[in-house]
C-alpha positions in Angstrom: 97.9 103.1 69.6 94.6 104.1 71.1 94.8 101.8 74.0 98.4 102.7 74.7 97.4 106.5 74.9 94.4 105.6 77.2 96.7 103.7 79.5 98.8 106.7 79.7 96.2 109.1 80.9 96.6 107.4 84.2 100.2 107.6 84.5 101.6 108.3 88.0 102.7 111.2 90.2 103.7 108.5 92.4 105.2 110.6 95.5 103.8 114.0 95.2 102.5 115.4 98.8 101.8 119.1 98.9 103.0 120.1 102.3 104.3 123.7 101.4 101.7 125.6 102.9 102.3 127.7 106.0 101.6 125.7 109.1 100.1 128.7 110.8 97.7 129.2 108.4 94.5 127.4 109.1 93.6 126.6 105.5 96.5 124.2 105.4 94.7 121.7 107.7 92.2 121.0 104.7 94.0 118.9 102.3 93.9 120.2 98.9 92.6 118.7 95.5 95.3 119.0 93.0 94.9 118.6 89.2 96.3 119.2 86.1 98.2 118.5 83.2 101.3 117.2 82.6 103.8 116.2 79.7 104.7 112.4 80.0 107.1 110.3 78.1 107.8 106.4 78.4 110.7 104.5 76.9 110.2 100.8 76.7 109.8 97.9 78.1 108.8 96.8 74.6 110.9 96.7 71.4 110.8 100.3 70.0 107.4 101.1 71.8 108.2 104.3 73.6 105.0 107.1 73.7 105.0 110.8 74.4 101.6 112.3 75.4 99.6 114.9 77.3 97.9 113.3 80.4 95.8 114.4 83.2 97.5 114.3 86.9 95.9 114.8 90.4 96.8 114.4 94.2 94.5 114.3 97.1 94.6 112.7 100.3 91.6 113.3 102.7 90.0 111.6 105.9 88.3 108.8 103.6 89.6 109.2 100.2 92.7 109.6 98.3 94.0 110.0 94.9 97.9 109.4 94.1 98.6 109.4 90.7 97.2 106.1 89.4 95.9 105.0 92.6 92.6 105.6 93.8 92.0 104.4 97.4 89.4 104.5 100.5 90.5 104.6 103.8 89.2 101.7 105.8 90.5 102.2 109.3 93.4 103.7 111.2 95.5 101.8 113.7 98.1 104.4 115.4 100.4 105.7 112.7 99.4 102.9 109.9 96.5 103.5 107.6 94.8 100.9 105.8 93.3 101.6 102.9 91.3 99.7 99.9 93.0 100.7 96.6 93.0 100.0 92.8 95.6 101.3 90.1 96.4 100.8 86.6 99.6 98.3 86.1 100.5 100.9 83.2 101.7 98.4 80.6 100.4 97.5 77.1 101.7 96.1 74.0 100.2 97.2 70.7 101.1 94.9 67.8 100.3 97.2 65.0 103.1 99.4 66.5 105.5 96.7 66.7 109.0 97.0 64.3 108.8 93.7 63.0 106.3 91.4 61.1 106.7 88.5 63.4 105.8 90.8 66.6 102.8 92.2 64.6 101.5 89.0 64.7 101.2 88.7 68.5 98.3 89.4 70.4 97.8 93.0 71.9 98.4 93.3 75.7 96.0 95.4 77.3 96.9 97.7 80.8 94.5 96.0 83.5 93.4 97.5 87.1 94.8 95.7 90.2 92.7 96.0 93.4 93.8 95.5 97.0 94.9 96.4 100.4 97.4 99.0 101.5 99.1 99.9 104.8 100.7 103.2 104.8 103.0 104.2 107.6 104.0 108.1 108.0 106.9 107.1 110.1 107.7 110.8 110.5 106.4 113.9 108.7 108.9 113.5 105.9 109.1 109.6 105.7 106.3 107.4 104.5 106.7 103.6 104.0 103.9 101.5 102.3 103.1 97.8 101.6 100.3 96.4 99.2 99.2 93.2 98.0 96.6 93.1 95.0 95.0 91.2 92.3 93.6 91.6 88.7 90.3 92.8 89.0 89.4 92.7 84.9 90.6 89.2 84.7 93.5 89.9 82.0 96.5 88.6 83.7 94.6 87.0 86.2 97.4 86.9 89.1 98.3 88.6 92.0 101.3 91.0 93.0 102.8 92.7 95.9 104.7 95.8 96.4 107.0 97.6 99.1 107.4 101.6 98.6 109.4 104.2 100.6 109.8 107.9 100.0 111.3 110.7 101.6 110.3 114.7 101.5 113.3 117.2 101.4 111.7 120.6 101.7 113.6 123.7 101.3 112.2 126.2 103.6 112.8 129.4 101.7 111.1 128.3 98.4 108.7 125.6 99.8 110.4 123.4 97.1 109.7 119.8 97.6 112.3 117.0 96.6 111.1 113.7 97.2 113.2 110.5 96.2 111.3 107.2 96.4 112.1 103.5 96.1 109.4 100.7 95.0 109.6 97.1 94.8 107.0 94.7 93.0 106.6 91.2 93.1 104.8 90.0 90.3 103.2 86.3 90.1 103.6 84.1 86.8 100.5 84.9 85.3 101.4 88.6 85.1 104.6 87.9 83.5 103.1 85.4 81.2 100.7 87.7 80.0 102.7 90.7 79.4 106.0 89.3 78.2 105.4 85.5 77.1 104.5 84.1 73.9 101.5 81.6 73.7 101.6 78.2 71.6 99.2 80.0 69.2 101.3 82.9 68.9 104.5 81.0 68.1 102.7 79.1 65.6 101.3 82.5 64.0 104.2 84.3 64.1 107.3 81.8 63.9 108.4 83.5 67.3 109.4 80.5 70.0 107.0 80.1 72.4 108.1 81.5 76.2 106.8 81.5 79.5 108.5 83.3 82.2 108.5 82.6 85.9 107.2 85.0 88.4 109.3 88.1 88.6 109.8 91.5 90.1 110.9 95.2 89.2 112.7 97.8 91.2 111.7 101.3 90.7 113.8 104.4 91.8 112.3 107.8 91.3 112.7 111.3 92.1 109.8 114.3 92.4 110.8 118.0 92.4 107.5 120.3 93.2 107.8 123.9 93.0 105.0 126.2 94.2 104.5 129.2 92.0 101.4 130.4 94.8 99.4 128.8 97.4 97.8 126.7 95.0 99.5 126.7 91.5 102.5 124.2 91.6 104.9 123.1 89.0 106.5 119.9 88.9 109.0 117.6 87.3 109.2 113.7 88.0 111.7 111.0 86.5 111.6 107.0 87.1 113.9 104.3 86.3 112.6 101.0 86.3 114.2 97.3 86.2 112.6 94.0 85.7 113.8 90.7 86.7 116.3 88.6 84.0 112.8 86.3 83.1 111.7 89.7 81.2 114.8 90.6 79.4 114.4 86.8 78.2 111.2 87.5 76.3 111.1 87.8 72.4 108.9 91.1 72.8 111.5 93.2 74.5 115.5 93.7 74.3 116.2 95.0 77.6 114.8 94.8 81.2 115.1 98.4 82.3 113.3 101.4 81.3 112.4 105.2 82.3 109.4 107.7 82.4 109.7 111.1 82.5 106.9 113.7 83.0 106.6 117.6 83.9 103.5 119.7 84.4 101.5 121.9 86.5 98.8 121.3 89.2 96.6 123.6 90.3 94.5 123.3 93.8 90.9 123.4 92.4 89.4 123.3 96.4 90.3 127.3 96.0 87.6 128.0 93.5 84.9 126.7 96.0 
């Protein structure tokens, strides 16, 4: 349980981009550093392992550094409309054997969340549309594999209320080592638990999400976020799961701490 709660502390706002400040206000030229707290709920992907907690959240993108939910990064260089970043992010997956619902699953090894580091290219196609591609590898040596992702989001702004509605889509490719670490059953685990040995092939996941942000003042923002995630079929065949899709929900408040200085 402890490792799962630590994993949830870095869960993602994903697409939040505060742009409601007046374009005529010179202070709006400086990016805000938004920090806050959120209620978070995840259902799955492991059998009967959902979680609800309170977590810190944040959002910032300056000339050199960025914080985007569970992604931390540094700007390497800019080529026209494309920004190239070095990033590190949490894969937000963990399995705690002692919390499993059956004695056989309780005899499996824990799966701990890892951190993946790599390169990202981010292209702001229009002021409302962002496209990103990224390639990363496991920096903690847990799943010992690489992954690649493609992401797009669009910002709908309601002018009178400064409300933002941000739909997003992300597709991620996972190498075989990632899928095997999180959803496979090793020979030793099979012997110990009686569960059949299982080794999935490389897989992918489709994420569809929506963020709604409503400013209460120039520096205080309420938000709600939901995401539906679906893995490829190899994950569904794992004896550790009973479905290949799951969802995440969060809601909370953010404050621009730069306004304090």
